[in-house]
VEXVEX-856061 format. One record per atom (N, C-alpha, C, O): residue in one letter; atom name; x, y, z. Coordinates in pm, 1 decimal, padded with zeros to 6 digits. Layout:
<nodes>
+------+------+----------+----------+----------+
! rest ! atom !       px !       py !       pz !
+------+------+----------+----------+----------+
!    A !   CA !        X !        Y !        Z !
...
+------+------+----------+----------+----------+
</nodes>
This chain:
<nodes>
+------+------+----------+----------+----------+
! rest ! atom !       px !       py !       pz !
+------+------+----------+----------+----------+
!    M !    N !  00081.9 ! -00118.2 !  00000.0 !
!    M !   CA !  00000.0 !  00000.0 !  00000.0 !
!    M !    C !  00087.2 !  00125.8 !  00000.0 !
!    M !    O !  00053.4 !  00223.9 ! -00066.2 !
!    D !    N !  00197.7 !  00124.3 !  00072.5 !
!    D !   CA !  00286.9 !  00239.6 !  00074.9 !
!    D !    C !  00347.5 !  00264.7 ! -00063.3 !
!    D !    O !  00371.7 !  00378.9 ! -00102.3 !
!    F !    N !  00371.3 !  00156.8 ! -00135.4 !
!    F !   CA !  00426.6 !  00169.3 ! -00269.9 !
!    F !    C !  00331.8 !  00247.8 ! -00359.9 !
!    F !    O !  00376.0 !  00331.8 ! -00438.3 !
!    I !    N !  00204.4 !  00221.6 ! -00349.4 !
!    I !   CA !  00105.4 !  00290.7 ! -00432.3 !
!    I !    C !  00098.4 !  00437.8 ! -00394.4 !
!    I !    O !  00089.3 !  00523.3 ! -00482.4 !
!    K !    N !  00102.5 !  00468.9 ! -00266.2 !
!    K !   CA !  00099.2 !  00608.3 ! -00221.1 !
!    K !    C !  00221.5 !  00684.0 ! -00270.9 !
!    K !    O !  00209.7 !  00796.7 ! -00318.9 !
!    K !    N !  00339.3 !  00622.3 ! -00259.7 !
!    K !   CA !  00461.5 !  00687.3 ! -00306.3 !
!    K !    C !  00459.1 !  00707.7 ! -00456.4 !
!    K !    O !  00504.4 !  00810.9 ! -00505.8 !
!    A !    N !  00406.9 !  00611.1 ! -00528.8 !
!    A !   CA !  00400.0 !  00622.6 ! -00674.7 !
!    A !    C !  00305.2 !  00734.5 ! -00715.6 !
!    A !    O !  00334.6 !  00811.2 ! -00807.3 !
!    S !    N !  00191.1 !  00743.8 ! -00647.1 !
!    S !   CA !  00095.7 !  00849.1 ! -00682.1 !
!    S !    C !  00149.9 !  00987.0 ! -00644.7 !
!    S !    O !  00126.4 !  01083.9 ! -00716.9 !
!    E !    N !  00222.1 !  00997.2 ! -00533.0 !
!    E !   CA !  00283.0 !  01124.9 ! -00495.2 !
!    E !    C !  00392.4 !  01164.0 ! -00593.9 !
!    E !    O !  00407.7 !  01281.5 ! -00627.3 !
!    G !    N !  00468.1 !  01065.2 ! -00640.2 !
!    G !   CA !  00572.3 !  01091.8 ! -00738.5 !
!    G !    C !  00514.4 !  01139.8 ! -00870.4 !
!    G !    O !  00571.4 !  01227.3 ! -00935.6 !
!    M !    N !  00402.2 !  01083.0 ! -00909.5 !
!    M !   CA !  00337.6 !  01124.8 ! -01033.8 !
!    M !    C !  00283.6 !  01267.0 ! -01021.5 !
!    M !    O !  00292.7 !  01345.7 ! -01115.7 !
!    K !    N !  00228.1 !  01299.1 ! -00906.9 !
!    K !   CA !  00176.8 !  01435.0 ! -00885.6 !
!    K !    C !  00290.5 !  01535.1 ! -00888.9 !
!    K !    O !  00277.1 !  01642.0 ! -00948.4 !
!    G !    N !  00401.6 !  01502.4 ! -00826.2 !
!    G !   CA !  00517.1 !  01591.4 ! -00825.1 !
!    G !    C !  00575.4 !  01611.7 ! -00962.7 !
!    G !    O !  00615.0 !  01723.1 ! -00997.3 !
!    N !    N !  00581.7 !  01506.1 ! -01042.4 !
!    N !   CA !  00636.0 !  01516.7 ! -01177.3 !
!    N !    C !  00547.3 !  01597.4 ! -01269.0 !
!    N !    O !  00597.0 !  01674.3 ! -01351.3 !
!    S !    N !  00416.8 !  01581.5 ! -01256.3 !
!    S !   CA !  00327.1 !  01652.4 ! -01347.3 !
!    S !    C !  00326.0 !  01801.4 ! -01317.5 !
!    S !    O !  00316.9 !  01881.9 ! -01410.2 !
!    S !    N !  00334.9 !  01840.5 ! -01191.0 !
!    S !   CA !  00332.2 !  01983.5 ! -01161.0 !
!    S !    C !  00465.8 !  02049.9 ! -01191.9 !
!    S !    O !  00468.2 !  02165.1 ! -01235.2 !
!    S !    N !  00576.4 !  01980.2 ! -01170.9 !
!    S !   CA !  00705.0 !  02041.1 ! -01201.2 !
!    S !    C !  00736.3 !  02035.1 ! -01349.9 !
!    S !    O !  00808.9 !  02120.7 ! -01400.5 !
!    G !    N !  00684.1 !  01937.3 ! -01420.4 !
!    G !   CA !  00709.0 !  01923.4 ! -01562.4 !
!    G !    C !  00633.3 !  02025.0 ! -01645.6 !
!    G !    O !  00673.5 !  02053.9 ! -01758.4 !
!    S !    N !  00524.3 !  02080.2 ! -01592.7 !
!    S !   CA !  00445.1 !  02175.0 ! -01670.3 !
!    S !    C !  00505.6 !  02314.5 ! -01668.1 !
!    S !    O !  00463.2 !  02400.6 ! -01745.3 !
!    S !    N !  00601.8 !  02338.7 ! -01583.1 !
!    S !   CA !  00663.6 !  02470.8 ! -01575.1 !
!    S !    C !  00783.7 !  02476.4 ! -01668.2 !
!    S !    O !  00892.6 !  02431.0 ! -01633.2 !
!    S !    N !  00763.1 !  02532.9 ! -01787.9 !
!    S !   CA !  00871.0 !  02541.7 ! -01885.2 !
!    S !    C !  00928.4 !  02682.3 ! -01891.6 !
!    S !    O !  01011.6 !  02710.8 ! -01977.6 !
!    N !    N !  00885.7 !  02770.0 ! -01802.9 !
!    N !   CA !  00930.0 !  02909.0 ! -01804.8 !
!    N !    C !  01057.5 !  02925.8 ! -01723.9 !
!    N !    O !  01080.9 !  02852.1 ! -01628.1 !
!    T !    N !  01138.7 !  03021.0 ! -01761.3 !
!    T !   CA !  01261.4 !  03045.1 ! -01689.4 !
!    T !    C !  01232.1 !  03124.4 ! -01564.4 !
!    T !    O !  01146.2 !  03212.6 ! -01565.3 !
!    A !    N !  01302.2 !  03094.3 ! -01457.2 !
!    A !   CA !  01293.1 !  03164.4 ! -01329.6 !
!    A !    C !  01153.0 !  03157.7 ! -01270.3 !
!    A !    O !  01119.2 !  03241.3 ! -01186.5 !
!    G !    N !  01071.3 !  03063.0 ! -01310.0 !
!    G !   CA !  00940.0 !  03046.4 ! -01252.8 !
!    G !    C !  00840.3 !  03152.7 ! -01293.1 !
!    G !    O !  00734.1 !  03163.2 ! -01231.8 !
!    Q !    N !  00870.8 !  03231.0 ! -01393.1 !
!    Q !   CA !  00779.5 !  03335.0 ! -01437.4 !
!    Q !    C !  00681.5 !  03279.1 ! -01538.6 !
!    Q !    O !  00712.0 !  03185.6 ! -01612.7 !
!    Q !    N !  00562.5 !  03338.7 ! -01540.0 !
!    Q !   CA !  00465.2 !  03300.4 ! -01640.3 !
!    Q !    C !  00483.0 !  03388.5 ! -01762.9 !
!    Q !    O !  00524.8 !  03503.8 ! -01753.0 !
!    D !    N !  00450.9 !  03332.5 ! -01877.8 !
!    D !   CA !  00456.8 !  03411.3 ! -02000.4 !
!    D !    C !  00344.4 !  03512.8 ! -01999.6 !
!    D !    O !  00229.1 !  03478.0 ! -01973.9 !
!    D !    N !  00376.4 !  03636.3 ! -02027.0 !
!    D !   CA !  00273.8 !  03736.8 ! -02044.7 !
!    D !    C !  00248.2 !  03753.2 ! -02193.8 !
!    D !    O !  00311.1 !  03685.7 ! -02275.4 !
!    Y !    N !  00156.7 !  03842.1 ! -02229.9 !
!    Y !   CA !  00118.5 !  03855.4 ! -02370.2 !
!    Y !    C !  00233.6 !  03904.8 ! -02457.4 !
!    Y !    O !  00247.5 !  03860.7 ! -02571.5 !
!    V !    N !  00314.8 !  03993.8 ! -02406.7 !
!    V !   CA !  00426.5 !  04046.0 ! -02485.7 !
!    V !    C !  00529.7 !  03936.9 ! -02510.6 !
!    V !    O !  00581.9 !  03925.8 ! -02621.5 !
!    D !    N !  00559.8 !  03856.3 ! -02409.3 !
!    D !   CA !  00654.5 !  03745.8 ! -02425.6 !
!    D !    C !  00604.8 !  03644.7 ! -02528.2 !
!    D !    O !  00681.6 !  03597.4 ! -02611.9 !
!    K !    N !  00475.2 !  03611.4 ! -02521.2 !
!    K !   CA !  00418.5 !  03515.8 ! -02615.9 !
!    K !    C !  00422.9 !  03570.4 ! -02758.5 !
!    K !    O !  00457.7 !  03498.3 ! -02852.1 !
!    A !    N !  00387.6 !  03698.0 ! -02774.7 !
!    A !   CA !  00387.4 !  03758.7 ! -02908.4 !
!    A !    C !  00528.7 !  03766.1 ! -02964.9 !
!    A !    O !  00550.1 !  03737.8 ! -03082.8 !
!    F !    N !  00624.3 !  03803.6 ! -02882.1 !
!    F !   CA !  00762.5 !  03813.2 ! -02927.9 !
!    F !    C !  00816.4 !  03675.4 ! -02964.9 !
!    F !    O !  00885.1 !  03660.7 ! -03066.0 !
!    G !    N !  00785.9 !  03575.0 ! -02884.1 !
!    G !   CA !  00828.8 !  03438.8 ! -02913.7 !
!    G !    C !  00768.6 !  03387.4 ! -03042.8 !
!    G !    O !  00836.3 !  03321.3 ! -03121.6 !
!    F !    N !  00641.5 !  03417.5 ! -03064.8 !
!    F !   CA !  00575.9 !  03376.5 ! -03189.2 !
!    F !    C !  00640.8 !  03444.3 ! -03309.2 !
!    F !    O !  00665.1 !  03380.3 ! -03411.5 !
!    A !    N !  00668.6 !  03573.9 ! -03296.7 !
!    A !   CA !  00727.3 !  03648.6 ! -03408.4 !
!    A !    C !  00867.5 !  03598.7 ! -03442.3 !
!    A !    O !  00902.8 !  03590.3 ! -03559.9 !
!    T !    N !  00947.8 !  03565.5 ! -03341.4 !
!    T !   CA !  01082.5 !  03516.6 ! -03369.7 !
!    T !    C !  01078.1 !  03379.0 ! -03435.8 !
!    T !    O !  01156.5 !  03351.4 ! -03526.6 !
!    K !    N !  00987.6 !  03293.5 ! -03391.5 !
!    K !   CA !  00975.2 !  03161.9 ! -03454.9 !
!    K !    C !  00923.7 !  03174.5 ! -03597.4 !
!    K !    O !  00970.9 !  03105.4 ! -03687.6 !
!    K !    N !  00827.3 !  03262.4 ! -03617.0 !
!    K !   CA !  00768.0 !  03280.5 ! -03749.3 !
!    K !    C !  00869.7 !  03337.4 ! -03847.9 !
!    K !    O !  00866.0 !  03305.2 ! -03966.7 !
!    S !    N !  00960.5 !  03422.1 ! -03798.8 !
!    S !   CA !  01060.8 !  03481.3 ! -03887.4 !
!    S !    C !  01179.0 !  03387.9 ! -03912.5 !
!    S !    O !  01267.5 !  03419.6 ! -03991.9 !
!    G !    N !  01180.6 !  03272.7 ! -03844.8 !
!    G !   CA !  01284.4 !  03174.2 ! -03869.0 !
!    G !    C !  01406.6 !  03188.7 ! -03780.1 !
!    G !    O !  01508.6 !  03124.4 ! -03805.1 !
!    H !    N !  01398.7 !  03270.8 ! -03678.0 !
!    H !   CA !  01511.2 !  03288.4 ! -03586.3 !
!    H !    C !  01495.9 !  03196.0 ! -03466.5 !
!    H !    O !  01386.6 !  03179.6 ! -03412.4 !
!    N !    N !  01605.6 !  03136.7 ! -03426.7 !
!    N !   CA !  01607.6 !  03055.7 ! -03305.8 !
!    N !    C !  01674.2 !  03136.4 ! -03196.1 !
!    N !    O !  01796.2 !  03152.8 ! -03194.2 !
!    M !    N !  01592.6 !  03186.6 ! -03104.9 !
!    M !   CA !  01644.3 !  03271.5 ! -02997.8 !
!    M !    C !  01617.2 !  03204.0 ! -02864.0 !
!    M !    O !  01509.3 !  03148.9 ! -02842.0 !
!    D !    N !  01714.5 !  03208.5 ! -02776.2 !
!    D !   CA !  01700.8 !  03151.1 ! -02643.8 !
!    D !    C !  01592.6 !  03224.5 ! -02565.5 !
!    D !    O !  01573.6 !  03344.9 ! -02582.1 !
!    R !    N !  01522.4 !  03151.2 ! -02480.5 !
!    R !   CA !  01412.2 !  03208.1 ! -02401.8 !
!    R !    C !  01460.6 !  03320.2 ! -02310.6 !
!    R !    O !  01389.6 !  03419.1 ! -02292.6 !
!    S !    N !  01577.9 !  03307.2 ! -02253.5 !
!    S !   CA !  01629.7 !  03411.1 ! -02163.8 !
!    S !    C !  01662.0 !  03538.9 ! -02240.7 !
!    S !    O !  01644.8 !  03648.8 ! -02188.0 !
!    V !    N !  01707.9 !  03525.7 ! -02363.1 !
!    V !   CA !  01735.7 !  03643.7 ! -02446.3 !
!    V !    C !  01605.2 !  03713.8 ! -02482.2 !
!    V !    O !  01597.6 !  03836.6 ! -02479.4 !
!    Q !    N !  01502.4 !  03635.9 ! -02516.0 !
!    Q !   CA !  01371.8 !  03694.3 ! -02545.2 !
!    Q !    C !  01318.9 !  03771.7 ! -02424.6 !
!    Q !    O !  01264.9 !  03881.4 ! -02438.8 !
!    E !    N !  01335.0 !  03714.1 ! -02307.4 !
!    E !   CA !  01287.3 !  03778.5 ! -02185.0 !
!    E !    C !  01360.4 !  03910.5 ! -02160.7 !
!    E !    O !  01298.5 !  04009.6 ! -02122.1 !
!    K !    N !  01490.8 !  03912.0 ! -02183.1 !
!    K !   CA !  01568.0 !  04035.1 ! -02164.8 !
!    K !    C !  01523.9 !  04143.5 ! -02262.3 !
!    K !    O !  01514.8 !  04260.5 ! -02225.2 !
!    I !    N !  01496.4 !  04105.0 ! -02387.3 !
!    I !   CA !  01454.4 !  04202.0 ! -02488.3 !
!    I !    C !  01318.8 !  04261.3 ! -02453.4 !
!    I !    O !  01301.1 !  04382.9 ! -02460.4 !
!    T !    N !  01222.7 !  04177.0 ! -02415.8 !
!    T !   CA !  01090.2 !  04227.9 ! -02383.1 !
!    T !    C !  01092.8 !  04311.6 ! -02255.2 !
!    T !    O !  01019.6 !  04410.0 ! -02244.5 !
!    D !    N !  01175.9 !  04273.8 ! -02158.5 !
!    D !   CA !  01188.8 !  04353.9 ! -02036.5 !
!    D !    C !  01249.4 !  04490.3 ! -02066.8 !
!    D !    O !  01205.7 !  04591.0 ! -02011.1 !
!    A !    N !  01349.1 !  04494.5 ! -02154.1 !
!    A !   CA !  01410.5 !  04622.5 ! -02191.7 !
!    A !    C !  01309.7 !  04711.1 ! -02264.6 !
!    A !    O !  01306.9 !  04832.3 ! -02242.9 !
!    G !    N !  01228.2 !  04652.5 ! -02349.6 !
!    G !   CA !  01125.1 !  04729.0 ! -02419.1 !
!    G !    C !  01022.2 !  04785.5 ! -02323.8 !
!    G !    O !  00980.2 !  04900.3 ! -02338.0 !
!    R !    N !  00980.8 !  04704.5 ! -02225.4 !
!    R !   CA !  00884.8 !  04751.0 ! -02125.5 !
!    R !    C !  00943.1 !  04865.2 ! -02043.9 !
!    R !    O !  00875.7 !  04965.3 ! -02019.5 !
!    E !    N !  01067.9 !  04850.6 ! -02001.8 !
!    E !   CA !  01133.0 !  04956.3 ! -01922.8 !
!    E !    C !  01148.7 !  05084.2 ! -02003.8 !
!    E !    O !  01131.9 !  05193.6 ! -01950.0 !
!    A !    N !  01180.4 !  05072.3 ! -02131.8 !
!    A !   CA !  01194.0 !  05190.4 ! -02217.0 !
!    A !    C !  01059.4 !  05260.5 ! -02232.5 !
!    A !    O !  01052.6 !  05383.4 ! -02229.7 !
!    Y !    N !  00953.9 !  05183.9 ! -02248.7 !
!    Y !   CA !  00819.5 !  05241.6 ! -02259.9 !
!    Y !    C !  00781.6 !  05315.0 ! -02132.1 !
!    Y !    O !  00731.8 !  05427.5 ! -02136.3 !
!    E !    N !  00805.8 !  05250.1 ! -02018.0 !
!    E !   CA !  00771.0 !  05312.5 ! -01889.8 !
!    E !    C !  00852.3 !  05439.0 ! -01864.7 !
!    E !    O !  00800.9 !  05536.0 ! -01809.1 !
!    K !    N !  00977.8 !  05438.2 ! -01905.2 !
!    K !   CA !  01062.3 !  05556.1 ! -01886.6 !
!    K !    C !  01017.2 !  05669.9 ! -01977.4 !
!    K !    O !  01016.9 !  05785.7 ! -01935.6 !
!    A !    N !  00979.5 !  05638.7 ! -02099.8 !
!    A !   CA !  00940.4 !  05742.0 ! -02196.1 !
!    A !    C !  00804.0 !  05802.5 ! -02163.6 !
!    A !    O !  00784.3 !  05923.0 ! -02179.1 !
!    T !    N !  00709.3 !  05718.7 ! -02118.3 !
!    T !   CA !  00573.7 !  05768.1 ! -02095.7 !
!    T !    C !  00545.8 !  05803.4 ! -01950.6 !
!    T !    O !  00457.0 !  05884.1 ! -01923.0 !
!    G !    N !  00618.8 !  05745.5 ! -01858.7 !
!    G !   CA !  00594.0 !  05768.4 ! -01717.1 !
!    G !    C !  00479.2 !  05685.2 ! -01663.1 !
!    G !    O !  00440.4 !  05701.4 ! -01547.4 !
!    K !    N !  00424.1 !  05596.2 ! -01745.0 !
!    K !   CA !  00314.7 !  05508.8 ! -01704.7 !
!    K !    C !  00367.3 !  05367.6 ! -01686.3 !
!    K !    O !  00459.8 !  05324.9 ! -01755.4 !
!    T !    N !  00307.4 !  05295.5 ! -01592.2 !
!    T !   CA !  00346.0 !  05156.8 ! -01573.5 !
!    T !    C !  00259.8 !  05068.1 ! -01662.9 !
!    T !    O !  00144.3 !  05099.7 ! -01691.5 !
!    V !    N !  00317.0 !  04958.9 ! -01705.5 !
!    V !   CA !  00246.5 !  04864.0 ! -01790.4 !
!    V !    C !  00172.6 !  04765.9 ! -01701.8 !
!    V !    O !  00225.7 !  04721.9 ! -01599.8 !
!    N !    N !  00051.5 !  04731.5 ! -01739.4 !
!    N !   CA ! -00028.9 !  04635.2 ! -01666.7 !
!    N !    C !  00046.0 !  04502.3 ! -01659.2 !
!    N !    O !  00091.2 !  04452.5 ! -01762.4 !
!    P !    N !  00060.6 !  04443.5 ! -01540.6 !
!    P !   CA !  00134.6 !  04316.6 ! -01529.6 !
!    P !    C !  00074.4 !  04204.3 ! -01612.4 !
!    P !    O !  00145.5 !  04110.4 ! -01648.2 !
!    K !    N ! -00054.3 !  04210.9 ! -01644.0 !
!    K !   CA ! -00115.6 !  04108.7 ! -01728.3 !
!    K !    C ! -00059.0 !  04113.9 ! -01869.6 !
!    K !    O ! -00047.1 !  04011.1 ! -01936.3 !
!    I !    N ! -00024.6 !  04232.4 ! -01914.3 !
!    I !   CA !  00028.9 !  04249.9 ! -02048.9 !
!    I !    C !  00178.2 !  04222.7 ! -02050.3 !
!    I !    O !  00226.8 !  04150.2 ! -02137.0 !
!    S !    N !  00251.5 !  04279.4 ! -01956.0 !
!    S !   CA !  00396.0 !  04259.3 ! -01949.1 !
!    S !    C !  00440.5 !  04273.7 ! -01804.7 !
!    S !    O !  00414.5 !  04375.4 ! -01740.4 !
!    N !    N !  00508.4 !  04170.5 ! -01753.8 !
!    N !   CA !  00553.6 !  04178.2 ! -01614.5 !
!    N !    C !  00701.0 !  04197.6 ! -01604.3 !
!    N !    O !  00754.6 !  04206.1 ! -01493.8 !
+------+------+----------+----------+----------+
</nodes>
């Protein structure tokens, strides 16, 4: 009986940790998804961390230029 409990706990742990494909535990926001789609569509293979840095720099530049913060749902 303990074997079954351990197996089911192991399966639960694997499924929840396996579904997180984002770097640093962050969720993809709309800007990250759009940028990733555009790079794939244009035929470029870009690392996920590089994409994140580019979108973060764009968000920071927008906030600095306008003085407004971006909604975290759109870009975090």
